[in-house]
N, C-alpha and C positions, 0 to 999 in steps of 0.2 A: 216806173216810167223809164223808157229807154232814152239813151243819149240822143239828142237832136230832135226829140218829139216836142211839140208845142202843146201846152195845156189848153183845153177848151176854155175860152173866156166866157164870162157871164154875159148874158144877153141883155144889153142895155141900149142898143141903138134904136132909133125911131122907127126903122123899117120893121122891127119885130113886134110892133104894137098892132093889135087888131081891135075892131069894134064889133060888139055883138049886136043883136037885133034891137036892143034897147038903147044903144049908143054908149054903153059902158066900154071903156078901154081895158083890154087884157094884154098880158105879155105871153108870148108863145112858150118860152122856156119857163120851167118851174124852178125858181131860185128863191133863196131866203134873203135876198138883198134888201127887200122892203123892210123886213123886221130888223135887220142889222142897222139900217139907216134910222128907223124909228127908235131903236134902243139907244143909239148914239146921241140922237137929239134929246131924248128924255133924260139921259144921264147928264148931258151938258147943262140942261135946265136945272136939274137937281143940284149939281155942283155949283152953279151960279148962285143958287139960293143959300146953300150951306157948303162951304169948301171942305168940311170934315165929314161929309156924307160917305158912308160905307155901303157899297153895293153888295148885299148879301144874296144868298140863294132865294130868300123870300121876296126881296125887292125885284130880282130878275123874273120871278114867277108873276108878280103883280104887273110888271111891264108887259110880259108876254100875254097875260090875260087881257090887259087893256088894248093891246094891238089886235087881238082876235076879235074884240068887240067893236072895233072901229068900223064905220060904214065903208063900203067898197070905194067910194069916191075919195075918201080921206086916205085910205090905204094906198091907192094908186099914186098919190102925191109922193109917197116914200119909195115907190118901186121904180120911178123913172128918174 
């Protein structure tokens, strides 16, 4: 990155939301922000239950699998 350049920011403004023919909202840019939000919320819940919880590779995989299996309307909650 050259000096003075500004990094492209993640797409999170309301104007970037679209609705498809079924009324489902989608985000124009393809970011992983939804998963990161979901991951953080899940880890906070786990830590609240047991403060000594260790987030291992297997736990991260389970969280990723559970995010992939969420219905689109629930996923959307984490993307906005």
